[in-house]
DRENMITI-870923 format. One record per residue (C-alpha): residue number from 1; z, y, x. Coordinates in nm, 2 decimals, decimal comma. Layout:
# residues N
{NUM; {Z; Y; X}}
...
***
This chain:
# residues 463
{1; {0,00; 0,00; 0,00}}
{2; {0,06; 0,23; 0,30}}
{3; {-0,25; 0,44; 0,35}}
{4; {-0,37; 0,38; -0,01}}
{5; {-0,47; 0,69; -0,21}}
{6; {-0,36; 0,71; -0,58}}
{7; {-0,56; 0,91; -0,83}}
{8; {-0,79; 1,02; -0,55}}
{9; {-0,53; 1,27; -0,45}}
{10; {-0,20; 1,12; -0,33}}
{11; {-0,21; 0,93; 0,01}}
{12; {0,09; 0,70; 0,04}}
{13; {0,27; 0,74; 0,37}}
{14; {0,60; 0,55; 0,34}}
{15; {0,80; 0,34; 0,09}}
{16; {1,14; 0,49; 0,04}}
{17; {1,29; 0,25; -0,21}}
{18; {1,22; -0,05; -0,42}}
{19; {1,40; -0,22; -0,71}}
{20; {1,31; -0,41; -1,03}}
{21; {0,94; -0,32; -1,07}}
{22; {1,00; 0,04; -0,94}}
{23; {0,90; 0,19; -0,61}}
{24; {0,97; 0,52; -0,46}}
{25; {0,70; 0,64; -0,22}}
{26; {0,65; 0,93; 0,01}}
{27; {0,29; 1,06; -0,02}}
{28; {0,08; 1,35; 0,09}}
{29; {-0,09; 1,56; -0,17}}
{30; {-0,45; 1,59; -0,04}}
{31; {-0,51; 1,90; -0,26}}
{32; {-0,21; 2,11; -0,16}}
{33; {-0,13; 1,95; 0,17}}
{34; {0,24; 1,91; 0,07}}
{35; {0,45; 1,60; 0,08}}
{36; {0,54; 1,46; -0,26}}
{37; {0,75; 1,18; -0,41}}
{38; {0,56; 0,92; -0,61}}
{39; {0,78; 0,71; -0,84}}
{40; {0,58; 0,40; -0,94}}
{41; {0,66; 0,17; -1,24}}
{42; {0,45; -0,15; -1,19}}
{43; {0,37; -0,41; -1,44}}
{44; {0,54; -0,73; -1,33}}
{45; {0,71; -1,05; -1,46}}
{46; {1,03; -0,86; -1,52}}
{47; {0,86; -0,56; -1,69}}
{48; {1,03; -0,44; -2,02}}
{49; {0,90; -0,19; -2,26}}
{50; {1,23; 0,00; -2,25}}
{51; {1,15; 0,06; -1,88}}
{52; {0,83; 0,24; -1,98}}
{53; {1,00; 0,44; -2,25}}
{54; {1,26; 0,57; -2,00}}
{55; {0,99; 0,63; -1,74}}
{56; {0,78; 0,84; -1,98}}
{57; {1,10; 1,02; -2,10}}
{58; {1,17; 1,11; -1,73}}
{59; {0,82; 1,26; -1,69}}
{60; {0,85; 1,46; -2,01}}
{61; {1,19; 1,59; -1,92}}
{62; {1,09; 1,69; -1,57}}
{63; {0,79; 1,87; -1,71}}
{64; {1,02; 2,09; -1,93}}
{65; {1,27; 2,17; -1,65}}
{66; {1,26; 2,47; -1,42}}
{67; {1,54; 2,48; -1,17}}
{68; {1,53; 2,53; -0,79}}
{69; {1,78; 2,24; -0,73}}
{70; {1,59; 1,99; -0,94}}
{71; {1,27; 1,82; -0,83}}
{72; {0,96; 1,99; -0,98}}
{73; {0,71; 1,79; -1,19}}
{74; {0,37; 1,76; -1,03}}
{75; {0,17; 1,49; -1,20}}
{76; {0,17; 1,18; -1,42}}
{77; {-0,10; 0,92; -1,44}}
{78; {-0,19; 0,55; -1,48}}
{79; {-0,24; 0,34; -1,17}}
{80; {-0,51; 0,08; -1,19}}
{81; {-0,59; -0,04; -0,84}}
{82; {-0,67; -0,39; -0,71}}
{83; {-0,32; -0,42; -0,57}}
{84; {-0,10; -0,27; -0,84}}
{85; {-0,11; -0,17; -1,20}}
{86; {0,13; 0,06; -1,38}}
{87; {0,22; 0,43; -1,41}}
{88; {0,31; 0,69; -1,15}}
{89; {0,52; 1,01; -1,17}}
{90; {0,47; 1,26; -0,90}}
{91; {0,74; 1,52; -0,82}}
{92; {0,81; 1,77; -0,54}}
{93; {0,96; 1,63; -0,22}}
{94; {1,31; 1,76; -0,11}}
{95; {1,37; 1,70; 0,26}}
{96; {1,74; 1,60; 0,24}}
{97; {1,95; 1,28; 0,25}}
{98; {2,16; 1,15; -0,04}}
{99; {2,54; 1,16; -0,04}}
{100; {2,53; 0,78; -0,03}}
{101; {2,33; 0,79; 0,29}}
{102; {2,57; 1,04; 0,45}}
{103; {2,87; 0,81; 0,35}}
{104; {2,70; 0,50; 0,49}}
{105; {2,63; 0,69; 0,82}}
{106; {3,01; 0,76; 0,85}}
{107; {3,02; 1,12; 0,75}}
{108; {3,35; 1,23; 0,59}}
{109; {3,41; 1,51; 0,34}}
{110; {3,70; 1,74; 0,33}}
{111; {3,85; 1,88; 0,00}}
{112; {3,66; 2,21; 0,07}}
{113; {3,34; 2,02; 0,11}}
{114; {3,39; 1,82; -0,21}}
{115; {3,47; 2,13; -0,41}}
{116; {3,15; 2,29; -0,29}}
{117; {2,95; 1,99; -0,40}}
{118; {3,14; 1,99; -0,74}}
{119; {3,06; 2,36; -0,80}}
{120; {2,69; 2,31; -0,72}}
{121; {2,64; 2,01; -0,95}}
{122; {2,84; 2,18; -1,23}}
{123; {2,61; 2,48; -1,21}}
{124; {2,31; 2,25; -1,25}}
{125; {2,48; 2,07; -1,54}}
{126; {2,55; 2,41; -1,71}}
{127; {2,17; 2,46; -1,70}}
{128; {2,08; 2,11; -1,83}}
{129; {2,35; 2,10; -2,10}}
{130; {2,26; 2,45; -2,21}}
{131; {1,90; 2,36; -2,30}}
{132; {1,79; 2,30; -2,66}}
{133; {1,83; 2,01; -2,70}}
{134; {2,08; 1,94; -2,41}}
{135; {1,96; 1,72; -2,13}}
{136; {2,22; 1,46; -2,03}}
{137; {2,15; 1,29; -1,69}}
{138; {2,35; 0,97; -1,76}}
{139; {2,33; 0,84; -1,40}}
{140; {2,51; 1,09; -1,17}}
{141; {2,62; 0,91; -0,85}}
{142; {2,61; 0,96; -0,47}}
{143; {2,25; 0,82; -0,44}}
{144; {2,12; 1,07; -0,70}}
{145; {2,26; 1,38; -0,53}}
{146; {2,08; 1,52; -0,22}}
{147; {2,26; 1,73; 0,04}}
{148; {2,08; 1,96; 0,28}}
{149; {2,19; 2,03; 0,64}}
{150; {2,53; 2,20; 0,69}}
{151; {2,50; 2,57; 0,75}}
{152; {2,80; 2,76; 0,87}}
{153; {3,09; 2,72; 0,62}}
{154; {2,85; 2,57; 0,36}}
{155; {2,85; 2,20; 0,31}}
{156; {2,47; 2,23; 0,25}}
{157; {2,23; 2,28; -0,04}}
{158; {2,30; 2,04; -0,32}}
{159; {2,02; 1,89; -0,54}}
{160; {2,03; 1,66; -0,84}}
{161; {1,75; 1,40; -0,86}}
{162; {1,64; 1,09; -1,05}}
{163; {1,61; 1,16; -1,42}}
{164; {1,51; 0,80; -1,50}}
{165; {1,81; 0,76; -1,73}}
{166; {1,80; 1,10; -1,90}}
{167; {1,88; 1,14; -2,27}}
{168; {1,83; 1,43; -2,50}}
{169; {1,94; 1,47; -2,87}}
{170; {1,57; 1,46; -2,96}}
{171; {1,51; 1,13; -2,79}}
{172; {1,82; 0,96; -2,90}}
{173; {1,76; 0,67; -3,14}}
{174; {1,96; 0,43; -3,35}}
{175; {1,90; 0,14; -3,11}}
{176; {2,01; 0,26; -2,76}}
{177; {1,96; 0,12; -2,42}}
{178; {2,28; 0,12; -2,21}}
{179; {2,19; 0,28; -1,88}}
{180; {2,39; 0,40; -1,59}}
{181; {2,57; 0,26; -1,29}}
{182; {2,89; 0,06; -1,31}}
{183; {3,19; 0,25; -1,16}}
{184; {3,04; 0,59; -1,26}}
{185; {2,99; 0,53; -1,63}}
{186; {3,25; 0,66; -1,88}}
{187; {3,38; 0,42; -2,15}}
{188; {3,17; 0,57; -2,42}}
{189; {2,85; 0,51; -2,22}}
{190; {2,92; 0,13; -2,23}}
{191; {2,90; 0,16; -2,61}}
{192; {2,55; 0,32; -2,58}}
{193; {2,66; 0,67; -2,67}}
{194; {2,67; 0,96; -2,43}}
{195; {2,76; 1,33; -2,46}}
{196; {2,75; 1,61; -2,21}}
{197; {3,11; 1,53; -2,11}}
{198; {2,98; 1,19; -2,00}}
{199; {2,80; 1,35; -1,71}}
{200; {3,14; 1,51; -1,61}}
{201; {3,30; 1,17; -1,58}}
{202; {3,02; 1,05; -1,36}}
{203; {3,05; 1,35; -1,14}}
{204; {3,43; 1,31; -1,11}}
{205; {3,38; 0,94; -1,01}}
{206; {3,12; 1,05; -0,75}}
{207; {3,36; 1,31; -0,60}}
{208; {3,64; 1,05; -0,58}}
{209; {3,39; 0,82; -0,38}}
{210; {3,32; 1,11; -0,14}}
{211; {3,69; 1,16; -0,08}}
{212; {3,81; 0,80; -0,05}}
{213; {3,49; 0,64; 0,09}}
{214; {3,56; 0,36; -0,16}}
{215; {3,34; 0,28; -0,46}}
{216; {3,52; 0,38; -0,78}}
{217; {3,49; 0,02; -0,92}}
{218; {3,68; -0,11; -0,61}}
{219; {3,97; 0,13; -0,66}}
{220; {4,27; 0,02; -0,88}}
{221; {4,27; 0,12; -1,24}}
{222; {4,55; 0,17; -1,50}}
{223; {4,47; 0,21; -1,87}}
{224; {4,10; 0,25; -1,75}}
{225; {4,20; 0,55; -1,53}}
{226; {4,09; 0,54; -1,17}}
{227; {4,40; 0,54; -0,94}}
{228; {4,29; 0,74; -0,64}}
{229; {4,59; 0,96; -0,57}}
{230; {4,77; 0,71; -0,33}}
{231; {4,47; 0,69; -0,09}}
{232; {4,40; 1,07; -0,07}}
{233; {4,58; 1,38; 0,05}}
{234; {4,45; 1,63; -0,20}}
{235; {4,61; 1,95; -0,33}}
{236; {4,80; 1,89; -0,66}}
{237; {4,56; 2,12; -0,85}}
{238; {4,24; 1,94; -0,73}}
{239; {4,41; 1,60; -0,81}}
{240; {4,48; 1,72; -1,17}}
{241; {4,13; 1,85; -1,20}}
{242; {3,97; 1,52; -1,09}}
{243; {4,20; 1,33; -1,33}}
{244; {4,07; 1,54; -1,62}}
{245; {3,71; 1,49; -1,51}}
{246; {3,76; 1,11; -1,51}}
{247; {3,98; 1,09; -1,82}}
{248; {3,85; 0,79; -2,02}}
{249; {3,96; 0,95; -2,35}}
{250; {3,69; 1,20; -2,45}}
{251; {3,93; 1,42; -2,63}}
{252; {4,14; 1,47; -2,32}}
{253; {3,85; 1,51; -2,08}}
{254; {3,68; 1,84; -2,00}}
{255; {3,43; 1,89; -2,29}}
{256; {3,18; 2,09; -2,09}}
{257; {3,07; 2,20; -1,74}}
{258; {3,15; 2,56; -1,86}}
{259; {3,52; 2,46; -1,89}}
{260; {3,53; 2,25; -1,58}}
{261; {3,38; 2,50; -1,34}}
{262; {3,63; 2,79; -1,38}}
{263; {3,92; 2,54; -1,39}}
{264; {3,82; 2,42; -1,04}}
{265; {3,94; 2,75; -0,89}}
{266; {4,27; 2,76; -1,09}}
{267; {4,53; 2,56; -0,91}}
{268; {4,78; 2,61; -1,20}}
{269; {4,56; 2,51; -1,49}}
{270; {4,73; 2,30; -1,75}}
{271; {4,74; 1,92; -1,71}}
{272; {4,67; 1,88; -2,08}}
{273; {4,31; 1,94; -2,16}}
{274; {4,40; 2,02; -2,52}}
{275; {4,53; 2,36; -2,40}}
{276; {4,19; 2,44; -2,27}}
{277; {4,00; 2,37; -2,59}}
{278; {4,03; 2,44; -2,96}}
{279; {4,31; 2,24; -3,13}}
{280; {4,37; 2,17; -3,49}}
{281; {4,54; 2,47; -3,65}}
{282; {4,89; 2,41; -3,76}}
{283; {4,92; 2,34; -4,14}}
{284; {4,55; 2,23; -4,17}}
{285; {4,51; 1,94; -4,42}}
{286; {4,16; 1,85; -4,29}}
{287; {4,13; 1,50; -4,16}}
{288; {3,91; 1,43; -3,86}}
{289; {3,84; 1,08; -3,72}}
{290; {3,63; 1,03; -3,40}}
{291; {3,51; 0,71; -3,24}}
{292; {3,23; 0,63; -3,00}}
{293; {2,99; 0,57; -3,30}}
{294; {3,13; 0,78; -3,59}}
{295; {3,25; 1,13; -3,66}}
{296; {3,42; 1,15; -4,00}}
{297; {3,55; 1,48; -4,15}}
{298; {3,74; 1,47; -4,48}}
{299; {3,82; 1,80; -4,65}}
{300; {4,08; 1,74; -4,92}}
{301; {4,10; 1,92; -5,26}}
{302; {4,28; 2,25; -5,29}}
{303; {4,51; 2,11; -5,56}}
{304; {4,68; 2,31; -5,83}}
{305; {4,67; 2,68; -5,76}}
{306; {4,73; 2,98; -5,99}}
{307; {4,36; 3,07; -6,00}}
{308; {4,28; 2,70; -6,08}}
{309; {4,50; 2,73; -6,39}}
{310; {4,32; 3,05; -6,49}}
{311; {3,98; 2,88; -6,44}}
{312; {4,10; 2,59; -6,65}}
{313; {4,21; 2,81; -6,94}}
{314; {3,88; 3,00; -6,93}}
{315; {3,69; 2,67; -6,93}}
{316; {3,88; 2,55; -7,23}}
{317; {3,82; 2,87; -7,42}}
{318; {3,45; 2,87; -7,33}}
{319; {3,39; 2,51; -7,43}}
{320; {3,60; 2,55; -7,75}}
{321; {3,38; 2,84; -7,85}}
{322; {3,06; 2,65; -7,78}}
{323; {3,19; 2,35; -7,97}}
{324; {3,27; 2,58; -8,27}}
{325; {2,92; 2,74; -8,24}}
{326; {2,75; 2,40; -8,23}}
{327; {2,94; 2,26; -8,53}}
{328; {2,85; 2,57; -8,74}}
{329; {2,48; 2,55; -8,62}}
{330; {2,46; 2,18; -8,72}}
{331; {2,60; 2,25; -9,07}}
{332; {2,31; 2,48; -9,14}}
{333; {2,02; 2,33; -9,35}}
{334; {1,76; 2,12; -9,17}}
{335; {1,54; 2,22; -8,99}}
{336; {1,69; 2,57; -8,95}}
{337; {1,99; 2,42; -8,76}}
{338; {1,77; 2,27; -8,48}}
{339; {1,69; 2,60; -8,30}}
{340; {2,06; 2,71; -8,32}}
{341; {2,17; 2,38; -8,18}}
{342; {1,92; 2,39; -7,90}}
{343; {2,03; 2,74; -7,82}}
{344; {2,37; 2,61; -7,73}}
{345; {2,25; 2,36; -7,47}}
{346; {2,25; 2,60; -7,17}}
{347; {2,60; 2,71; -7,26}}
{348; {2,71; 2,35; -7,27}}
{349; {2,56; 2,31; -6,92}}
{350; {2,76; 2,61; -6,80}}
{351; {3,08; 2,48; -6,96}}
{352; {3,02; 2,13; -6,81}}
{353; {2,98; 2,29; -6,47}}
{354; {3,31; 2,47; -6,50}}
{355; {3,49; 2,15; -6,60}}
{356; {3,33; 1,97; -6,30}}
{357; {3,44; 2,24; -6,06}}
{358; {3,79; 2,24; -6,21}}
{359; {3,82; 1,86; -6,17}}
{360; {3,67; 1,87; -5,82}}
{361; {3,91; 2,13; -5,70}}
{362; {4,20; 1,92; -5,81}}
{363; {4,08; 1,57; -5,73}}
{364; {3,76; 1,58; -5,52}}
{365; {3,70; 1,56; -5,15}}
{366; {3,42; 1,69; -4,92}}
{367; {3,32; 1,44; -4,66}}
{368; {3,09; 1,51; -4,36}}
{369; {3,00; 1,19; -4,17}}
{370; {2,78; 1,13; -3,87}}
{371; {2,72; 0,78; -3,74}}
{372; {2,45; 0,61; -3,53}}
{373; {2,19; 0,63; -3,80}}
{374; {2,24; 0,94; -4,01}}
{375; {2,43; 1,25; -4,11}}
{376; {2,57; 1,27; -4,47}}
{377; {2,74; 1,54; -4,67}}
{378; {2,90; 1,42; -4,99}}
{379; {3,12; 1,55; -5,27}}
{380; {3,35; 1,26; -5,37}}
{381; {3,54; 1,25; -5,70}}
{382; {3,68; 0,94; -5,89}}
{383; {3,48; 0,70; -5,66}}
{384; {3,16; 0,89; -5,74}}
{385; {2,96; 1,04; -5,45}}
{386; {2,71; 1,32; -5,48}}
{387; {2,50; 1,38; -5,16}}
{388; {2,40; 1,75; -5,13}}
{389; {2,18; 1,79; -4,94}}
{390; {2,05; 1,44; -4,90}}
{391; {2,12; 1,24; -4,58}}
{392; {1,91; 1,29; -4,27}}
{393; {1,85; 1,08; -3,95}}
{394; {2,10; 1,16; -3,68}}
{395; {1,81; 1,20; -3,44}}
{396; {1,69; 1,51; -3,64}}
{397; {2,01; 1,71; -3,57}}
{398; {1,89; 2,00; -3,37}}
{399; {2,15; 2,28; -3,36}}
{400; {2,50; 2,38; -3,46}}
{401; {2,54; 2,75; -3,58}}
{402; {2,87; 2,93; -3,63}}
{403; {2,86; 3,27; -3,80}}
{404; {3,18; 3,48; -3,81}}
{405; {3,29; 3,67; -4,11}}
{406; {3,09; 3,99; -4,14}}
{407; {2,97; 4,26; -4,38}}
{408; {2,62; 4,29; -4,51}}
{409; {2,46; 4,60; -4,65}}
{410; {2,18; 4,61; -4,91}}
{411; {1,91; 4,87; -4,95}}
{412; {2,13; 5,09; -5,17}}
{413; {2,41; 5,10; -4,91}}
{414; {2,65; 4,87; -5,09}}
{415; {2,85; 4,65; -4,85}}
{416; {2,94; 4,29; -4,92}}
{417; {3,17; 4,07; -4,72}}
{418; {3,01; 3,75; -4,60}}
{419; {3,26; 3,47; -4,52}}
{420; {3,24; 3,26; -4,20}}
{421; {3,00; 2,97; -4,20}}
{422; {2,94; 2,66; -3,99}}
{423; {2,59; 2,50; -4,02}}
{424; {2,45; 2,18; -3,89}}
{425; {2,07; 2,18; -3,89}}
{426; {1,89; 1,84; -3,91}}
{427; {1,51; 1,90; -3,95}}
{428; {1,47; 2,12; -4,26}}
{429; {1,81; 2,02; -4,40}}
{430; {2,12; 2,24; -4,36}}
{431; {2,47; 2,10; -4,39}}
{432; {2,71; 2,39; -4,44}}
{433; {3,09; 2,43; -4,42}}
{434; {3,23; 2,76; -4,51}}
{435; {3,55; 2,95; -4,61}}
{436; {3,61; 2,82; -4,96}}
{437; {3,89; 2,66; -5,16}}
{438; {3,91; 2,37; -4,91}}
{439; {3,86; 2,54; -4,57}}
{440; {4,09; 2,84; -4,59}}
{441; {4,07; 3,00; -4,24}}
{442; {3,83; 3,09; -3,96}}
{443; {4,06; 2,90; -3,72}}
{444; {3,98; 2,57; -3,91}}
{445; {3,61; 2,64; -3,89}}
{446; {3,63; 2,72; -3,52}}
{447; {3,82; 2,40; -3,46}}
{448; {3,56; 2,20; -3,65}}
{449; {3,28; 2,37; -3,47}}
{450; {3,43; 2,27; -3,13}}
{451; {3,49; 1,91; -3,24}}
{452; {3,14; 1,86; -3,38}}
{453; {2,99; 2,02; -3,07}}
{454; {3,19; 1,80; -2,84}}
{455; {3,10; 1,48; -3,03}}
{456; {2,73; 1,55; -3,07}}
{457; {2,69; 1,70; -2,72}}
{458; {2,52; 2,01; -2,85}}
{459; {2,63; 2,37; -2,78}}
{460; {2,75; 2,61; -3,05}}
{461; {2,51; 2,88; -3,13}}
{462; {2,70; 3,19; -3,25}}
{463; {2,51; 3,42; -3,49}}
***
């Protein structure tokens, strides 16, 4: 293969790596004269269609990215030569070694070095996770981080490579391929679900490897937590930070790179991550249950309130009057009574709606549920469920929008207060939670926004 030219343009000069039908090649671009990396996926006896799906996803993702510390997309084409058949992805060449190569050569890293690597990767993750939809790498490890030559007090330029396991909200599907590398994968990734915080766990495990020189899977564990403290001599603040990065419980881990980066420079930051993120407001009756595969939010009824009693009395008076009108209309001679009876139908509809709202406010629940397949929003009362709007595929969830309470002004200058709203968009459907009889404060909405954002792995857009 050395010396062969792919696509009449890329002259292969060296094979850099090989595994399971994949090859990484160094080539010269005969058009630009630059060195490039050619990643080759070859058809072989162990070829699987999931491999091609991930390979094409990597190409599409790289094409959409623009960051100086991420390889640049160059080309993608089919290879059909006498020696090999498959697909090739061409990307820019970065003249640097991986962290794994440095460790294997005997290089050691100080706490200052590791912090510099951490900051550089977190800044790249802030870019990736801030895209719409967010890009989750899913395979951060020492062999996927390149490090340039040391310069002065700098550990060297840091690059993040190999997007072969990448996931975005748009590409996520009901049947998921578990990808990643053992020792660097957080617990939720073993279940086939990843969020932006999953990349933080992988980065934390990578940093622990840099410090200890021992693969994270070979270090002792307790309650699924990596026990690295006894083999290191780190500052207490950095130790606490690494423990929060590699916390197996999603709710106790840093939820985003935006939170983890400033905490890295705060030696006295709290040991409990809940103090860094939104927590459930005291007195809230909303129930929220999270697992790897399901997010379930139950908003209970408001119960008996003074305004509910007033609404009930008004509904009784309204429906009593309509009943009296209908009886009088029906006693009129036929067919004169028919128009009068029909005239009462819209009023019966309004009366029925009032009764339904009254019963719902006393006995009904609102349930927002997201699982592996779909998102549903239902009004539940007496074992009946009404889906409004209709369920949508989870893969169609595109954004989460939070709007604070504000005032709007019409053309005549009249001002109207608009309550706070939280909207989940899935295709053309909008699932909306707002300040109403069940959610009574902006603090509850802010908390729900954070929890939904954290679980879905998408940022909150503030309108």
